PDB file of the backbone (N, CA, C, O) and the ligand in Angstrom, with CONECT records:
HET     ZN  A 101       1
ATOM      1  N   MET A   1     110.293  39.903 104.757  1.00  0.00           N
ATOM      2  CA  MET A   1     109.497  40.705 103.832  1.00  0.00           C
ATOM      3  C   MET A   1     109.144  39.882 102.613  1.00  0.00           C
ATOM      4  O   MET A   1     110.015  39.330 101.940  1.00  0.00           O
ATOM      5  N   ARG A   2     107.819  39.806 102.331  1.00  0.00           N
ATOM      6  CA  ARG A   2     107.461  39.086 101.098  1.00  0.00           C
ATOM      7  C   ARG A   2     107.834  39.893  99.882  1.00  0.00           C
ATOM      8  O   ARG A   2     107.944  41.119  99.907  1.00  0.00           O
ATOM      9  N   GLN A   3     108.022  39.153  98.830  1.00  0.00           N
ATOM     10  CA  GLN A   3     108.412  39.859  97.553  1.00  0.00           C
ATOM     11  C   GLN A   3     107.561  39.352  96.432  1.00  0.00           C
ATOM     12  O   GLN A   3     107.200  38.176  96.372  1.00  0.00           O
ATOM     13  N   HIS A   4     107.236  40.285  95.518  1.00  0.00           N
ATOM     14  CA  HIS A   4     106.569  39.938  94.271  1.00  0.00           C
ATOM     15  C   HIS A   4     107.569  39.190  93.399  1.00  0.00           C
ATOM     16  O   HIS A   4     108.779  39.274  93.609  1.00  0.00           O
ATOM     17  N   PRO A   5     107.042  38.452  92.408  1.00  0.00           N
ATOM     18  CA  PRO A   5     107.967  37.843  91.427  1.00  0.00           C
ATOM     19  C   PRO A   5     108.846  38.959  90.790  1.00  0.00           C
ATOM     20  O   PRO A   5     108.491  40.138  90.797  1.00  0.00           O
ATOM     21  N   GLU A   6     109.930  38.556  90.277  1.00  0.00           N
ATOM     22  CA  GLU A   6     110.836  39.484  89.665  1.00  0.00           C
ATOM     23  C   GLU A   6     110.145  40.349  88.577  1.00  0.00           C
ATOM     24  O   GLU A   6     109.549  39.813  87.642  1.00  0.00           O
ATOM     25  N   GLY A   7     110.234  41.693  88.714  1.00  0.00           N
ATOM     26  CA  GLY A   7     109.710  42.609  87.706  1.00  0.00           C
ATOM     27  C   GLY A   7     110.771  43.137  86.868  1.00  0.00           C
ATOM     28  O   GLY A   7     111.921  42.708  86.960  1.00  0.00           O
ATOM     29  N   PRO A   8     110.416  44.094  86.015  1.00  0.00           N
ATOM     30  CA  PRO A   8     111.446  44.662  85.077  1.00  0.00           C
ATOM     31  C   PRO A   8     112.531  45.410  85.858  1.00  0.00           C
ATOM     32  O   PRO A   8     113.641  45.552  85.345  1.00  0.00           O
ATOM     33  N   ARG A   9     112.267  45.881  87.040  1.00  0.00           N
ATOM     34  CA  ARG A   9     113.238  46.563  87.835  1.00  0.00           C
ATOM     35  C   ARG A   9     113.721  45.763  89.063  1.00  0.00           C
ATOM     36  O   ARG A   9     114.294  46.326  89.996  1.00  0.00           O
ATOM     37  N   GLY A  10     113.477  44.443  89.041  1.00  0.00           N
ATOM     38  CA  GLY A  10     113.894  43.640  90.136  1.00  0.00           C
ATOM     39  C   GLY A  10     112.767  43.354  91.042  1.00  0.00           C
ATOM     40  O   GLY A  10     111.650  43.798  90.773  1.00  0.00           O
ATOM     41  N   PRO A  11     112.982  42.633  92.114  1.00  0.00           N
ATOM     42  CA  PRO A  11     111.891  42.257  93.008  1.00  0.00           C
ATOM     43  C   PRO A  11     111.325  43.467  93.724  1.00  0.00           C
ATOM     44  O   PRO A  11     112.083  44.386  94.033  1.00  0.00           O
ATOM     45  N   ALA A  12     109.971  43.515  94.016  1.00  0.00           N
ATOM     46  CA  ALA A  12     109.354  44.606  94.737  1.00  0.00           C
ATOM     47  C   ALA A  12     108.952  44.107  96.108  1.00  0.00           C
ATOM     48  O   ALA A  12     108.492  42.975  96.264  1.00  0.00           O
ATOM     49  N   GLU A  13     109.136  44.991  97.133  1.00  0.00           N
ATOM     50  CA  GLU A  13     108.707  44.615  98.430  1.00  0.00           C
ATOM     51  C   GLU A  13     107.211  44.780  98.573  1.00  0.00           C
ATOM     52  O   GLU A  13     106.635  45.682  97.964  1.00  0.00           O
ATOM     53  N   VAL A  14     106.572  43.947  99.347  1.00  0.00           N
ATOM     54  CA  VAL A  14     105.143  44.063  99.603  1.00  0.00           C
ATOM     55  C   VAL A  14     104.972  44.630 100.984  1.00  0.00           C
ATOM     56  O   VAL A  14     105.350  43.992 101.967  1.00  0.00           O
ATOM     57  N   VAL A  15     104.397  45.843 101.086  1.00  0.00           N
ATOM     58  CA  VAL A  15     104.146  46.566 102.317  1.00  0.00           C
ATOM     59  C   VAL A  15     102.746  47.079 102.352  1.00  0.00           C
ATOM     60  O   VAL A  15     101.956  46.757 101.465  1.00  0.00           O
ATOM     61  N   ASP A  16     102.410  47.842 103.311  1.00  0.00           N
ATOM     62  CA  ASP A  16     100.997  48.381 103.380  1.00  0.00           C
ATOM     63  C   ASP A  16     100.952  49.778 102.889  1.00  0.00           C
ATOM     64  O   ASP A  16     101.964  50.341 102.472  1.00  0.00           O
ATOM     65  N   GLY A  17      99.727  50.369 102.939  1.00  0.00           N
ATOM     66  CA  GLY A  17      99.518  51.669 102.384  1.00  0.00           C
ATOM     67  C   GLY A  17     100.288  52.802 103.032  1.00  0.00           C
ATOM     68  O   GLY A  17     100.469  53.863 102.435  1.00  0.00           O
ATOM     69  N   ASN A  18     100.735  52.578 104.240  1.00  0.00           N
ATOM     70  CA  ASN A  18     101.492  53.668 104.926  1.00  0.00           C
ATOM     71  C   ASN A  18     102.789  54.004 104.100  1.00  0.00           C
ATOM     72  O   ASN A  18     103.336  55.102 104.202  1.00  0.00           O
ATOM     73  N   ALA A  19     103.224  53.066 103.328  1.00  0.00           N
ATOM     74  CA  ALA A  19     104.485  53.310 102.598  1.00  0.00           C
ATOM     75  C   ALA A  19     104.398  54.368 101.484  1.00  0.00           C
ATOM     76  O   ALA A  19     105.409  54.903 101.030  1.00  0.00           O
ATOM     77  N   ILE A  20     103.122  54.656 101.052  1.00  0.00           N
ATOM     78  CA  ILE A  20     103.003  55.614 100.000  1.00  0.00           C
ATOM     79  C   ILE A  20     102.539  57.007 100.519  1.00  0.00           C
ATOM     80  O   ILE A  20     102.291  57.919  99.730  1.00  0.00           O
ATOM     81  N   ALA A  21     102.435  57.138 101.804  1.00  0.00           N
ATOM     82  CA  ALA A  21     101.909  58.409 102.369  1.00  0.00           C
ATOM     83  C   ALA A  21     102.789  59.578 101.946  1.00  0.00           C
ATOM     84  O   ALA A  21     102.308  60.637 101.546  1.00  0.00           O
ATOM     85  N   GLY A  22     104.048  59.356 102.045  1.00  0.00           N
ATOM     86  CA  GLY A  22     104.995  60.470 101.704  1.00  0.00           C
ATOM     87  C   GLY A  22     104.894  60.920 100.270  1.00  0.00           C
ATOM     88  O   GLY A  22     104.902  62.116  99.975  1.00  0.00           O
ATOM     89  N   SER A  23     104.794  59.904  99.336  1.00  0.00           N
ATOM     90  CA  SER A  23     104.701  60.173  97.941  1.00  0.00           C
ATOM     91  C   SER A  23     103.370  60.890  97.643  1.00  0.00           C
ATOM     92  O   SER A  23     103.352  61.847  96.868  1.00  0.00           O
ATOM     93  N   LEU A  24     102.290  60.452  98.233  1.00  0.00           N
ATOM     94  CA  LEU A  24     101.022  61.061  97.983  1.00  0.00           C
ATOM     95  C   LEU A  24     100.895  62.485  98.538  1.00  0.00           C
ATOM     96  O   LEU A  24     100.179  63.333  98.007  1.00  0.00           O
ATOM     97  N   ARG A  25     101.626  62.698  99.630  1.00  0.00           N
ATOM     98  CA  ARG A  25     101.542  64.016 100.280  1.00  0.00           C
ATOM     99  C   ARG A  25     101.960  65.104  99.256  1.00  0.00           C
ATOM    100  O   ARG A  25     101.324  66.154  99.170  1.00  0.00           O
ATOM    101  N   ALA A  26     103.029  64.838  98.490  1.00  0.00           N
ATOM    102  CA  ALA A  26     103.440  65.820  97.531  1.00  0.00           C
ATOM    103  C   ALA A  26     102.359  66.192  96.541  1.00  0.00           C
ATOM    104  O   ALA A  26     102.224  67.346  96.135  1.00  0.00           O
ATOM    105  N   LEU A  27     101.558  65.139  96.146  1.00  0.00           N
ATOM    106  CA  LEU A  27     100.495  65.408  95.140  1.00  0.00           C
ATOM    107  C   LEU A  27      99.349  66.087  95.813  1.00  0.00           C
ATOM    108  O   LEU A  27      98.840  67.082  95.296  1.00  0.00           O
ATOM    109  N   LEU A  28      98.908  65.581  96.978  1.00  0.00           N
ATOM    110  CA  LEU A  28      97.713  66.100  97.599  1.00  0.00           C
ATOM    111  C   LEU A  28      97.855  67.455  98.183  1.00  0.00           C
ATOM    112  O   LEU A  28      96.866  68.168  98.352  1.00  0.00           O
ATOM    113  N   GLU A  29      99.085  67.843  98.505  1.00  0.00           N
ATOM    114  CA  GLU A  29      99.329  69.194  99.046  1.00  0.00           C
ATOM    115  C   GLU A  29      99.627  70.214  97.996  1.00  0.00           C
ATOM    116  O   GLU A  29      99.826  71.393  98.289  1.00  0.00           O
ATOM    117  N   THR A  30      99.658  69.757  96.768  1.00  0.00           N
ATOM    118  CA  THR A  30      99.881  70.708  95.677  1.00  0.00           C
ATOM    119  C   THR A  30      98.588  71.460  95.346  1.00  0.00           C
ATOM    120  O   THR A  30      97.508  70.869  95.337  1.00  0.00           O
ATOM    121  N   ASP A  31      98.700  72.759  95.076  1.00  0.00           N
ATOM    122  CA  ASP A  31      97.494  73.529  94.622  1.00  0.00           C
ATOM    123  C   ASP A  31      96.802  72.731  93.525  1.00  0.00           C
ATOM    124  O   ASP A  31      97.387  72.437  92.482  1.00  0.00           O
ATOM    125  N   ALA A  32      95.567  72.394  93.780  1.00  0.00           N
ATOM    126  CA  ALA A  32      94.832  71.528  92.820  1.00  0.00           C
ATOM    127  C   ALA A  32      94.722  72.106  91.432  1.00  0.00           C
ATOM    128  O   ALA A  32      94.614  71.363  90.457  1.00  0.00           O
ATOM    129  N   THR A  33      94.747  73.409  91.327  1.00  0.00           N
ATOM    130  CA  THR A  33      94.577  73.970  89.987  1.00  0.00           C
ATOM    131  C   THR A  33      95.783  73.667  89.061  1.00  0.00           C
ATOM    132  O   THR A  33      95.653  73.667  87.837  1.00  0.00           O
ATOM    133  N   VAL A  34      96.927  73.414  89.664  1.00  0.00           N
ATOM    134  CA  VAL A  34      98.087  73.113  88.815  1.00  0.00           C
ATOM    135  C   VAL A  34      98.448  71.633  88.667  1.00  0.00           C
ATOM    136  O   VAL A  34      99.347  71.256  87.916  1.00  0.00           O
ATOM    137  N   VAL A  35      97.710  70.816  89.414  1.00  0.00           N
ATOM    138  CA  VAL A  35      97.933  69.331  89.287  1.00  0.00           C
ATOM    139  C   VAL A  35      97.618  68.978  87.806  1.00  0.00           C
ATOM    140  O   VAL A  35      96.596  69.382  87.250  1.00  0.00           O
ATOM    141  N   VAL A  36      98.525  68.225  87.216  1.00  0.00           N
ATOM    142  CA  VAL A  36      98.386  67.817  85.802  1.00  0.00           C
ATOM    143  C   VAL A  36      97.559  66.564  85.771  1.00  0.00           C
ATOM    144  O   VAL A  36      97.858  65.555  86.409  1.00  0.00           O
ATOM    145  N   VAL A  37      96.424  66.686  84.937  1.00  0.00           N
ATOM    146  CA  VAL A  37      95.482  65.562  84.790  1.00  0.00           C
ATOM    147  C   VAL A  37      95.668  64.980  83.426  1.00  0.00           C
ATOM    148  O   VAL A  37      95.590  65.709  82.437  1.00  0.00           O
ATOM    149  N   GLU A  38      95.924  63.632  83.321  1.00  0.00           N
ATOM    150  CA  GLU A  38      95.993  63.035  82.003  1.00  0.00           C
ATOM    151  C   GLU A  38      94.757  62.219  81.744  1.00  0.00           C
ATOM    152  O   GLU A  38      94.367  61.373  82.549  1.00  0.00           O
ATOM    153  N   CYS A  39      94.138  62.487  80.601  1.00  0.00           N
ATOM    154  CA  CYS A  39      92.899  61.830  80.186  1.00  0.00           C
ATOM    155  C   CYS A  39      93.164  60.434  79.684  1.00  0.00           C
ATOM    156  O   CYS A  39      94.007  60.239  78.808  1.00  0.00           O
ATOM    157  N   ALA A  40      92.446  59.442  80.231  1.00  0.00           N
ATOM    158  CA  ALA A  40      92.649  58.081  79.765  1.00  0.00           C
ATOM    159  C   ALA A  40      92.007  57.797  78.442  1.00  0.00           C
ATOM    160  O   ALA A  40      92.299  56.764  77.841  1.00  0.00           O
ATOM    161  N   HIS A  41      91.096  58.710  77.927  1.00  0.00           N
ATOM    162  CA  HIS A  41      90.483  58.471  76.662  1.00  0.00           C
ATOM    163  C   HIS A  41      91.305  59.040  75.515  1.00  0.00           C
ATOM    164  O   HIS A  41      91.576  58.328  74.549  1.00  0.00           O
ATOM    165  N   CYS A  42      91.708  60.303  75.595  1.00  0.00           N
ATOM    166  CA  CYS A  42      92.407  60.912  74.443  1.00  0.00           C
ATOM    167  C   CYS A  42      93.856  61.200  74.712  1.00  0.00           C
ATOM    168  O   CYS A  42      94.582  61.613  73.808  1.00  0.00           O
ATOM    169  N   GLY A  43      94.305  60.988  75.957  1.00  0.00           N
ATOM    170  CA  GLY A  43      95.701  61.183  76.236  1.00  0.00           C
ATOM    171  C   GLY A  43      96.117  62.621  76.544  1.00  0.00           C
ATOM    172  O   GLY A  43      97.259  62.887  76.921  1.00  0.00           O
ATOM    173  N   ALA A  44      95.182  63.524  76.379  1.00  0.00           N
ATOM    174  CA  ALA A  44      95.472  64.978  76.694  1.00  0.00           C
ATOM    175  C   ALA A  44      95.936  65.074  78.153  1.00  0.00           C
ATOM    176  O   ALA A  44      95.426  64.399  79.048  1.00  0.00           O
ATOM    177  N   SER A  45      96.931  65.951  78.341  1.00  0.00           N
ATOM    178  CA  SER A  45      97.498  66.162  79.662  1.00  0.00           C
ATOM    179  C   SER A  45      97.550  67.664  79.901  1.00  0.00           C
ATOM    180  O   SER A  45      98.198  68.404  79.161  1.00  0.00           O
ATOM    181  N   ALA A  46      96.840  68.110  80.972  1.00  0.00           N
ATOM    182  CA  ALA A  46      96.725  69.534  81.187  1.00  0.00           C
ATOM    183  C   ALA A  46      96.486  69.878  82.645  1.00  0.00           C
ATOM    184  O   ALA A  46      96.011  69.018  83.388  1.00  0.00           O
ATOM    185  N   PRO A  47      96.791  71.098  83.099  1.00  0.00           N
ATOM    186  CA  PRO A  47      96.534  71.469  84.446  1.00  0.00           C
ATOM    187  C   PRO A  47      95.033  71.385  84.788  1.00  0.00           C
ATOM    188  O   PRO A  47      94.189  71.694  83.947  1.00  0.00           O
ATOM    189  N   MET A  48      94.707  70.968  86.020  1.00  0.00           N
ATOM    190  CA  MET A  48      93.292  70.873  86.425  1.00  0.00           C
ATOM    191  C   MET A  48      92.543  72.121  86.086  1.00  0.00           C
ATOM    192  O   MET A  48      91.385  72.026  85.678  1.00  0.00           O
ATOM    193  N   ALA A  49      93.121  73.285  86.225  1.00  0.00           N
ATOM    194  CA  ALA A  49      92.465  74.550  86.002  1.00  0.00           C
ATOM    195  C   ALA A  49      91.879  74.677  84.593  1.00  0.00           C
ATOM    196  O   ALA A  49      90.985  75.496  84.382  1.00  0.00           O
ATOM    197  N   THR A  50      92.344  73.915  83.656  1.00  0.00           N
ATOM    198  CA  THR A  50      91.869  74.048  82.271  1.00  0.00           C
ATOM    199  C   THR A  50      90.756  73.079  81.969  1.00  0.00           C
ATOM    200  O   THR A  50      90.186  73.117  80.878  1.00  0.00           O
ATOM    201  N   ALA A  51      90.418  72.180  82.937  1.00  0.00           N
ATOM    202  CA  ALA A  51      89.292  71.295  82.648  1.00  0.00           C
ATOM    203  C   ALA A  51      87.967  72.036  82.615  1.00  0.00           C
ATOM    204  O   ALA A  51      87.823  73.153  83.114  1.00  0.00           O
ATOM    205  N   VAL A  52      86.997  71.348  81.995  1.00  0.00           N
ATOM    206  CA  VAL A  52      85.662  71.905  81.898  1.00  0.00           C
ATOM    207  C   VAL A  52      84.852  71.277  83.082  1.00  0.00           C
ATOM    208  O   VAL A  52      84.867  70.058  83.250  1.00  0.00           O
ATOM    209  N   VAL A  53      84.166  72.091  83.877  1.00  0.00           N
ATOM    210  CA  VAL A  53      83.474  71.580  85.068  1.00  0.00           C
ATOM    211  C   VAL A  53      82.016  71.935  85.024  1.00  0.00           C
ATOM    212  O   VAL A  53      81.678  73.104  84.834  1.00  0.00           O
ATOM    213  N   GLU A  54      81.158  70.996  85.188  1.00  0.00           N
ATOM    214  CA  GLU A  54      79.707  71.196  85.275  1.00  0.00           C
ATOM    215  C   GLU A  54      79.406  71.079  86.747  1.00  0.00           C
ATOM    216  O   GLU A  54      79.676  70.040  87.351  1.00  0.00           O
ATOM    217  N   VAL A  55      78.847  72.128  87.348  1.00  0.00           N
ATOM    218  CA  VAL A  55      78.689  72.121  88.796  1.00  0.00           C
ATOM    219  C   VAL A  55      77.278  72.496  89.231  1.00  0.00           C
ATOM    220  O   VAL A  55      76.623  73.356  88.642  1.00  0.00           O
ATOM    221  N   ASP A  56      76.834  71.808  90.299  1.00  0.00           N
ATOM    222  CA  ASP A  56      75.577  72.224  90.970  1.00  0.00           C
ATOM    223  C   ASP A  56      75.863  72.097  92.474  1.00  0.00           C
ATOM    224  O   ASP A  56      77.024  71.974  92.865  1.00  0.00           O
ATOM    225  N   GLU A  57      74.834  72.126  93.313  1.00  0.00           N
ATOM    226  CA  GLU A  57      75.035  72.185  94.732  1.00  0.00           C
ATOM    227  C   GLU A  57      75.699  70.906  95.308  1.00  0.00           C
ATOM    228  O   GLU A  57      76.398  70.973  96.320  1.00  0.00           O
ATOM    229  N   ARG A  58      75.484  69.798  94.684  1.00  0.00           N
ATOM    230  CA  ARG A  58      75.958  68.544  95.203  1.00  0.00           C
ATOM    231  C   ARG A  58      77.123  67.904  94.490  1.00  0.00           C
ATOM    232  O   ARG A  58      77.837  67.082  95.064  1.00  0.00           O
ATOM    233  N   ALA A  59      77.321  68.284  93.227  1.00  0.00           N
ATOM    234  CA  ALA A  59      78.323  67.560  92.389  1.00  0.00           C
ATOM    235  C   ALA A  59      79.037  68.500  91.468  1.00  0.00           C
ATOM    236  O   ALA A  59      78.499  69.527  91.056  1.00  0.00           O
ATOM    237  N   ALA A  60      80.250  68.140  91.151  1.00  0.00           N
ATOM    238  CA  ALA A  60      80.997  68.814  90.100  1.00  0.00           C
ATOM    239  C   ALA A  60      81.478  67.728  89.189  1.00  0.00           C
ATOM    240  O   ALA A  60      82.207  66.841  89.632  1.00  0.00           O
ATOM    241  N   ILE A  61      81.105  67.756  87.941  1.00  0.00           N
ATOM    242  CA  ILE A  61      81.537  66.785  86.936  1.00  0.00           C
ATOM    243  C   ILE A  61      82.675  67.459  86.151  1.00  0.00           C
ATOM    244  O   ILE A  61      82.468  68.485  85.503  1.00  0.00           O
ATOM    245  N   VAL A  62      83.900  66.857  86.218  1.00  0.00           N
ATOM    246  CA  VAL A  62      85.067  67.432  85.607  1.00  0.00           C
ATOM    247  C   VAL A  62      85.375  66.698  84.327  1.00  0.00           C
ATOM    248  O   VAL A  62      85.619  65.491  84.325  1.00  0.00           O
ATOM    249  N   ARG A  63      85.363  67.440  83.237  1.00  0.00           N
ATOM    250  CA  ARG A  63      85.501  66.845  81.891  1.00  0.00           C
ATOM    251  C   ARG A  63      86.773  67.294  81.232  1.00  0.00           C
ATOM    252  O   ARG A  63      87.269  68.392  81.486  1.00  0.00           O
ATOM    253  N   CYS A  64      87.295  66.448  80.388  1.00  0.00           N
ATOM    254  CA  CYS A  64      88.457  66.711  79.580  1.00  0.00           C
ATOM    255  C   CYS A  64      88.089  67.745  78.535  1.00  0.00           C
ATOM    256  O   CYS A  64      87.094  67.586  77.827  1.00  0.00           O
ATOM    257  N   ARG A  65      88.929  68.866  78.423  1.00  0.00           N
ATOM    258  CA  ARG A  65      88.701  69.877  77.498  1.00  0.00           C
ATOM    259  C   ARG A  65      88.901  69.343  76.013  1.00  0.00           C
ATOM    260  O   ARG A  65      88.309  69.828  75.049  1.00  0.00           O
ATOM    261  N   GLY A  66      89.738  68.364  75.945  1.00  0.00           N
ATOM    262  CA  GLY A  66      90.050  67.841  74.615  1.00  0.00           C
ATOM    263  C   GLY A  66      88.944  66.960  74.041  1.00  0.00           C
ATOM    264  O   GLY A  66      88.555  67.146  72.887  1.00  0.00           O
ATOM    265  N   CYS A  67      88.425  66.001  74.821  1.00  0.00           N
ATOM    266  CA  CYS A  67      87.429  65.043  74.288  1.00  0.00           C
ATOM    267  C   CYS A  67      86.094  65.036  74.975  1.00  0.00           C
ATOM    268  O   CYS A  67      85.197  64.291  74.580  1.00  0.00           O
ATOM    269  N   THR A  68      85.940  65.851  75.994  1.00  0.00           N
ATOM    270  CA  THR A  68      84.701  66.044  76.784  1.00  0.00           C
ATOM    271  C   THR A  68      84.338  64.858  77.674  1.00  0.00           C
ATOM    272  O   THR A  68      83.336  64.931  78.386  1.00  0.00           O
ATOM    273  N   ARG A  69      85.095  63.788  77.667  1.00  0.00           N
ATOM    274  CA  ARG A  69      84.789  62.651  78.536  1.00  0.00           C
ATOM    275  C   ARG A  69      84.886  63.090  80.012  1.00  0.00           C
ATOM    276  O   ARG A  69      85.628  64.018  80.332  1.00  0.00           O
ATOM    277  N   THR A  70      84.143  62.429  80.903  1.00  0.00           N
ATOM    278  CA  THR A  70      84.243  62.720  82.342  1.00  0.00           C
ATOM    279  C   THR A  70      85.556  62.192  82.879  1.00  0.00           C
ATOM    280  O   THR A  70      85.845  61.000  82.778  1.00  0.00           O
ATOM    281  N   LEU A  71      86.337  63.069  83.442  1.00  0.00           N
ATOM    282  CA  LEU A  71      87.607  62.671  84.108  1.00  0.00           C
ATOM    283  C   LEU A  71      87.306  62.137  85.503  1.00  0.00           C
ATOM    284  O   LEU A  71      87.712  61.038  85.880  1.00  0.00           O
ATOM    285  N   PHE A  72      86.581  62.956  86.248  1.00  0.00           N
ATOM    286  CA  PHE A  72      86.177  62.539  87.601  1.00  0.00           C
ATOM    287  C   PHE A  72      85.006  63.394  88.054  1.00  0.00           C
ATOM    288  O   PHE A  72      84.693  64.422  87.454  1.00  0.00           O
ATOM    289  N   THR A  73      84.367  62.943  89.129  1.00  0.00           N
ATOM    290  CA  THR A  73      83.241  63.663  89.717  1.00  0.00           C
ATOM    291  C   THR A  73      83.558  63.893  91.206  1.00  0.00           C
ATOM    292  O   THR A  73      84.028  62.985  91.892  1.00  0.00           O
ATOM    293  N   VAL A  74      83.298  65.111  91.694  1.00  0.00           N
ATOM    294  CA  VAL A  74      83.439  65.444  93.054  1.00  0.00           C
ATOM    295  C   VAL A  74      82.013  65.610  93.650  1.00  0.00           C
ATOM    296  O   VAL A  74      81.225  66.437  93.193  1.00  0.00           O
ATOM    297  N   LEU A  75      81.718  64.796  94.682  1.00  0.00           N
ATOM    298  CA  LEU A  75      80.372  64.830  95.292  1.00  0.00           C
ATOM    299  C   LEU A  75      80.502  65.354  96.696  1.00  0.00           C
ATOM    300  O   LEU A  75      81.446  65.041  97.421  1.00  0.00           O
ATOM    301  N   ARG A  76      79.520  66.169  97.065  1.00  0.00           N
ATOM    302  CA  ARG A  76      79.521  66.726  98.452  1.00  0.00           C
ATOM    303  C   ARG A  76      78.364  66.086  99.210  1.00  0.00           C
ATOM    304  O   ARG A  76      77.217  66.125  98.767  1.00  0.00           O
ATOM    305  N   HIS A  77      78.684  65.494 100.362  1.00  0.00           N
ATOM    306  CA  HIS A  77      77.722  64.904 101.254  1.00  0.00           C
ATOM    307  C   HIS A  77      77.862  65.664 102.581  1.00  0.00           C
ATOM    308  O   HIS A  77      78.646  65.258 103.440  1.00  0.00           O
ATOM    309  N   ASP A  78      77.136  66.727 102.753  1.00  0.00           N
ATOM    310  CA  ASP A  78      77.285  67.548 103.961  1.00  0.00           C
ATOM    311  C   ASP A  78      78.807  67.821 104.277  1.00  0.00           C
ATOM    312  O   ASP A  78      79.441  68.606 103.572  1.00  0.00           O
ATOM    313  N   GLU A  79      79.354  67.205 105.281  1.00  0.00           N
ATOM    314  CA  GLU A  79      80.761  67.462 105.651  1.00  0.00           C
ATOM    315  C   GLU A  79      81.764  66.615 104.847  1.00  0.00           C
ATOM    316  O   GLU A  79      82.968  66.869 104.882  1.00  0.00           O
ATOM    317  N   ARG A  80      81.272  65.645 104.153  1.00  0.00           N
ATOM    318  CA  ARG A  80      82.181  64.749 103.429  1.00  0.00           C
ATOM    319  C   ARG A  80      82.349  65.119 101.951  1.00  0.00           C
ATOM    320  O   ARG A  80      81.454  65.671 101.311  1.00  0.00           O
ATOM    321  N   VAL A  81      83.497  64.797 101.461  1.00  0.00           N
ATOM    322  CA  VAL A  81      83.740  64.980  99.999  1.00  0.00           C
ATOM    323  C   VAL A  81      84.114  63.721  99.409  1.00  0.00           C
ATOM    324  O   VAL A  81      84.977  63.034  99.956  1.00  0.00           O
ATOM    325  N   GLU A  82      83.526  63.335  98.301  1.00  0.00           N
ATOM    326  CA  GLU A  82      83.800  62.053  97.619  1.00  0.00           C
ATOM    327  C   GLU A  82      84.315  62.279  96.217  1.00  0.00           C
ATOM    328  O   GLU A  82      83.724  63.040  95.451  1.00  0.00           O
ATOM    329  N   LEU A  83      85.383  61.642  95.880  1.00  0.00           N
ATOM    330  CA  LEU A  83      85.985  61.730  94.572  1.00  0.00           C
ATOM    331  C   LEU A  83      85.739  60.393  93.815  1.00  0.00           C
ATOM    332  O   LEU A  83      86.173  59.325  94.248  1.00  0.00           O
ATOM    333  N   ARG A  84      85.042  60.499  92.699  1.00  0.00           N
ATOM    334  CA  ARG A  84      84.835  59.313  91.893  1.00  0.00           C
ATOM    335  C   ARG A  84      85.594  59.438  90.592  1.00  0.00           C
ATOM    336  O   ARG A  84      85.253  60.249  89.732  1.00  0.00           O
ATOM    337  N   ILE A  85      86.622  58.631  90.458  1.00  0.00           N
ATOM    338  CA  ILE A  85      87.487  58.727  89.279  1.00  0.00           C
ATOM    339  C   ILE A  85      86.880  57.922  88.150  1.00  0.00           C
ATOM    340  O   ILE A  85      86.479  56.769  88.308  1.00  0.00           O
ATOM    341  N   ALA A  86      86.830  58.587  86.993  1.00  0.00           N
ATOM    342  CA  ALA A  86      86.297  57.930  85.786  1.00  0.00           C
ATOM    343  C   ALA A  86      87.348  57.641  84.786  1.00  0.00           C
ATOM    344  O   ALA A  86      87.657  56.475  84.541  1.00  0.00           O
ATOM    345  N   ALA A  87      87.920  58.656  84.188  1.00  0.00           N
ATOM    346  CA  ALA A  87      88.856  58.497  83.053  1.00  0.00           C
ATOM    347  C   ALA A  87      90.158  59.215  83.323  1.00  0.00           C
ATOM    348  O   ALA A  87      90.718  59.842  82.424  1.00  0.00           O
ATOM    349  N   VAL A  88      90.640  59.136  84.525  1.00  0.00           N
ATOM    350  CA  VAL A  88      91.973  59.743  84.843  1.00  0.00           C
ATOM    351  C   VAL A  88      92.991  58.688  84.607  1.00  0.00           C
ATOM    352  O   VAL A  88      92.951  57.633  85.240  1.00  0.00           O
ATOM    353  N   ALA A  89      93.946  58.949  83.674  1.00  0.00           N
ATOM    354  CA  ALA A  89      95.058  58.031  83.497  1.00  0.00           C
ATOM    355  C   ALA A  89      96.095  58.270  84.520  1.00  0.00           C
ATOM    356  O   ALA A  89      96.704  57.334  85.038  1.00  0.00           O
ATOM    357  N   SER A  90      96.321  59.597  84.842  1.00  0.00           N
ATOM    358  CA  SER A  90      97.282  59.935  85.862  1.00  0.00           C
ATOM    359  C   SER A  90      97.027  61.355  86.424  1.00  0.00           C
ATOM    360  O   SER A  90      96.431  62.193  85.748  1.00  0.00           O
ATOM    361  N   LEU A  91      97.455  61.596  87.585  1.00  0.00           N
ATOM    362  CA  LEU A  91      97.522  62.889  88.296  1.00  0.00           C
ATOM    363  C   LEU A  91      98.996  63.078  88.629  1.00  0.00           C
ATOM    364  O   LEU A  91      99.638  62.171  89.159  1.00  0.00           O
ATOM    365  N   SER A  92      99.538  64.267  88.315  1.00  0.00           N
ATOM    366  CA  SER A  92     100.912  64.485  88.674  1.00  0.00           C
ATOM    367  C   SER A  92     101.193  65.906  89.081  1.00  0.00           C
ATOM    368  O   SER A  92     100.473  66.823  88.685  1.00  0.00           O
ATOM    369  N   THR A  93     102.229  66.100  89.866  1.00  0.00           N
ATOM    370  CA  THR A  93     102.603  67.422  90.267  1.00  0.00           C
ATOM    371  C   THR A  93     103.171  68.123  88.978  1.00  0.00           C
ATOM    372  O   THR A  93     103.706  67.449  88.097  1.00  0.00           O
ATOM    373  N   PRO A  94     103.049  69.448  88.889  1.00  0.00           N
ATOM    374  CA  PRO A  94     103.489  70.130  87.690  1.00  0.00           C
ATOM    375  C   PRO A  94     104.988  70.030  87.496  1.00  0.00           C
ATOM    376  O   PRO A  94     105.728  69.797  88.451  1.00  0.00           O
ATOM    377  N   PRO A  95     105.436  70.205  86.273  1.00  0.00           N
ATOM    378  CA  PRO A  95     106.897  70.163  86.043  1.00  0.00           C
ATOM    379  C   PRO A  95     107.535  71.277  86.899  1.00  0.00           C
ATOM    380  O   PRO A  95     106.957  72.353  87.049  1.00  0.00           O
ATOM    381  N   ALA A  96     108.704  71.018  87.447  1.00  0.00           N
ATOM    382  CA  ALA A  96     109.423  71.999  88.245  1.00  0.00           C
ATOM    383  C   ALA A  96     109.823  73.246  87.453  1.00  0.00           C
ATOM    384  O   ALA A  96     110.438  74.158  88.007  1.00  0.00           O
TER     385      ALA A  96
HETATM  386 ZN    ZN A 101      90.284  63.510  76.807  1.00  0.00          ZN2+
END
């Protein structure tokens, strides 16, 4: 197994994307309205449900309620959904 140079918590293993599937499942299977979004511009951190959304037939522009910057955009292409991340510092499951 290849390893990155020593980091602050010791050497890290180099693996492929399959390794994060379990971690991401917890986030992606959470009710989207309670996922906590942190704004990369102002640092505000709040549940998705509190964001300001500008929506039309093809797109939803999701803005930070604190500073109005675009956090991300959701685009609909017929059967496909595309997420374009702009100013999301982090997405996290809500506190237990
Ligand atoms: Zn903000």
